[in-house]
N, C-alpha and C positions, 0 to 999 in steps of 0.2 A: 710282485708274480702271478697276479690275475690279466695282466696286461697280454695281450697275442694269447691268449687262452680261451679256451670255451669253458660256459659254466651252464649247468641246467638246474634250474628251480622246479621239485614235484610240488604241486599245490600251490604254483608261480601266480595263481589269481588271488588268493587269500590276503588279508591284512600285509603280514609278514612278506609276504611272496612279492607284492607290490612295490612295498616301502624298500626291498632289499635291492628290486631292480633298478629302482631309480636311483639309488644310490649308487650302484656299479655303473649303471648308462653315465653318471654325473662324473663319478671321481676316475673311471680308469676308459680314457678315450679310443685305446688300443685294444681293448677286449675284441676278440676276433666274433664270439658268437653268445649271445645270450637266449634260453631255450627256454621256455614257458610251458611245462608239464603239467595240465590237468585235464579235469571231466567235463567243464562247465563250458559250453559253446557260448553261450550269451558272455557269461564276463570275460572270456578271450574277444568276443567281438570288441565290448566296451572298452577292454584295455587297450586294444589295438590302434580305437579312434584318439585316445587322448596322447600328448605329447608328454614325457618322450620317447613313447611308444612307436611310435612313426619313425623308425630309425632300421637301417638298413643293417644292425647289426642283431636284431630280433626276429627269433624263430618263435611261432607257437603251433604246439601239439595238442591237440584232443587226446585225453589218454588215462588210466585209471592204474594206481600202482597196481592193483590184483592182477592186471594182463598183462605177463612176462614178453609177450611176444611184441608188443607195442612199446613197453618200456624198452625193450632190447634194441629196436628199432631207432628210437630219440634218442639212446645213450651213444650210440654212432659218432666217434669224435669228437666227444664229450672229455674235457680234463678234469673238470671237479663239478661236483654234486652239491647242493643244499637240499637236505629232504624234508622239507615244511608240510606234506600231505598228510593229512590225519583227519579222523572225525573225531571231535574235541569235547563234545558238548555232554556232559556229565549225567543230567537224566537222558537224555536220546541214548548214551551207550548203554544206559542200566536197560532200557525198553528194548534196545536192538544189540543186544550183546553179541551174537556172532556175527553180524554186521560192523560193528567197531573190529573183531579180532579179523577177520578176512582183509580190514584196510590197513587197521595199526601193526598187526603180529605179520600176517602173510605177505601183506606189502612191503616192510620192512624187509623180511627175508629177500622178496623177489628183488627190491632196489641194490641189496648186497650182492646176490648173485648177478646179475645183470653187468654191474657196475667193473667185478671182476673181471666178468669173460669180454666186456668191452675195452677193459684195459685204461678205466678211468682212474687218475693221479689219485686223488683224496675226495672224500664225503664225509659232510657236515650233518649230523642227523638232530633235528629240533625235540629237547624233550619238557619235560614241565616238573614243576613242584610235587603235582600228585603222584609221580611214579615214585617218590620215596614214601617207605612205609606205607602201599596205597591200601585205601579201604573202598576205592571204588573200581568198576570194571573198568572203566578210561584210565587210571592210574596205574592198574594191573597191566592194561596191554601196553602202556609205553613203557613200563620200567623191563616187559619183555623185550619190547623194541630195544631199550638201551644195553640188554645183555646181547640181545641179536648183532647188533653192532660194535660193540667191544670185541666179541668172538669172532666178528669176520675179519679184523687183521690174523687170528692165526689158521682163520679157514681159506684165508686167501692165499699160505705159503710164500714162496718166495716169491712170489709178483710184487712190484713198487706199486702198492696202496694203502692208502692209510684211514680207517674209518673211526670217528670222532663223534661224541655226542655233546650238545649244549644244552644244560636244564637252567631253568629260569623262573619264576613266578607270573603272576597275571602281567598282561600287557594292556597297558590305559589305552582306552577306546577303540581296541578290536570288537569286530562283529559279535554280540553275543553277549559281552562283558557288561559289568553292574553301571560302569560311567553313564555310557547311552542311554542305557534306562533310567538311571535318576537323574537326569538331562530329559527325558523327555517324562517323568514325573514329577518334576521341580514345583509346577506350579499348584498342584494338587494339594489336599490340606495333608494328606499323610503319605509317607512312603515306607515301603517294605522293608525291613531288617531282620534277619534271619537271626542273628544274636548281637546282641550290642558288644559281647566281649571278642566279636570273629576278628583275626588279624589275618593279612594277606600281603607277601612279598610285591612288591611295585617296581616297574620297569617302562620305560615309553617304546615305542615301536624305533625310533631311531636310534637308542640306545641297544634294543636288542640287536639290529640291524649291524653295528658298530661291534657288537660284541662277535658276533657269529664272524662277519667279514675277519677280526683281528684272529680269532682260532681258528679260522680255514688257514691262514697265512702261519699260524705257530705249530698245528697239530703234528704228531708225531705218530698219530695209533693209538687207538685205546684210551684214552682220555675221557672224562665225563668233566668239562667244564664249567663250571659253578660261578656267576659274578656276585659279587659283592653288591644289593641293592637294599634301597631301603625297605621296610615295612610302616602299614599304616593299619589304622581300624577302619572297619564299614561302617561304622557308626558315627566316625569323623568325616569319611567322607560326604555321609548324605547330609552333615551339618552345613559343611563348605557349598554345596550344591542349592540346597533347599535349606537354611537355616530359620525358616519360619514354618517350614512341614513339620508335623508331629511325627516321630519314628514307629511303627506299628510293629510289635515282634512278631514275626510269623514262624518262628522255629527254624533251626536248621532241616534243607532238603536230604532224602536218602542219597548216600553217597559221599556227603560234603564234612568236611574238618572243621574243628572249631578256631585250630591255626595251623599252618602247613610247613612241612618239612622240607628243606633240601639235601642235606649231608644228615645221615642217621649216625645215631652212634654207633654203630657196627662198622658203617663206611668209614669212618672218621680215622681208623687206624691205618687207612691208604690213602690220606688225605694229604696235601701237601697246600700250604697257604701262601698266598703272594699280595701283594698290595690292594688290588683290586678284584681279586677271585681265589676262588679255590681249585682245585683239581681232585678229582678223585682217580686213582691208577688201580689198575689191575690189581690180583692179589699176587701173581704171578710176578716173580722178577723178570722183566722187559729191560734188556740192556739200553732201547732207545728213550728209557724214560730216568735215567740216571742222571740226566742234565735237572729234571725238574726235583728229585731229592738235594740235589747240589744246590741249587738256585732259592728253594725256598725253606719254608720253616713248617715241620711237622707241627698239628694239631694236637693238643691236651686230650690227654685219652678220658673218654665221656663227654667231650663236646660234641652239641649238636647244632647246627646251622636251621632255625627255624625262626618263623615269624614273630612269636612274642616273646621270643629273649634275643632279637636282634638286635645290636646295639647302636641300627642306624633306623631314626624315624623320619615319616614325613610330617610338617607340623602344617597349619593351617595356610600360611602363606606359600608353602613349598608344592601343597596341593592345587592352589589357585593356581599359581604358574603353569604349571604340569596340565591342568586342563586346558587351562585358555590357550595354552600351544597346540591343541589337538586341531586336527583337520577334521574336524567335523563340523557343519554347519549349524548344528543345536548347541555345540560348546562354542563356536563363535557368538552366536545370540547371546549365550548365558554371560559371556565375556565383555560382551558390550553392555548390555543390563548392569553390569556388577562395576562398570570403568574399565575394565581389566584390560580391553582388547589394546 
């Protein structure tokens, strides 16, 4: 369905956006146009110099989701949107709260309004596990964004457009994440660990891209798609990357959780389970969602999908393989030193 259509990616120069666009260009040769919408001039320039970005199908728009006029112009003749633009670093959002609100909440509403006005057919917004029972501002802004995109389906009236959300956990190797940090510190005598009990959901960029594209083709509007992905302990990750280093406990930072949740006990009443995912449906009975209830399985009352009670865990070999396959110079060097390259 993506072939012969046009796709715009907000935050298109980020780790996820770049991986998504590489995949789309490689697997959908007849896609009409791929538009990168982001505010970083240098990243767009660098991206344009790389293959496969030197491609007649590519367009680069400097713009910010806070700017409705620019967003409205960029969405002209666009069929599908993947909304990946966000301020996502927890401590930075805590210190600059309204900046996070302007991008993550007001920017989300701008995407919804402009997509409706421009006749976009389908929008997938990226969310985070921190949006479920949020305790930090970043998570609260993403929960608000999720609610806006779900409600956007009613807001659009009779227009032929569907808004849906994809919610998943930490992306291995993304900018600012713990893996590059541990790799950079692996030859020191100690690694800082917030709490040895801490667990997180884990997904690769490639898995995230494939899941988003799959949901883009299946979405009917109003769903929050949650993939079934493994958990890992941060202390186990540190042990795999730097087994000789001492683990120095530094304490949980403000706004952090010990464990993450993607589906709460209250959400589960409107959640349908499939072999590879959960789908959280709006509490209102929408006729378009009947197929999900018919094909999926209802979840047990009181169930929650959390990183500490997950039934899928990454063991040492799985963590090693995941890190060795990262497209990061420090990961390749680490894999070579460990004989995993």
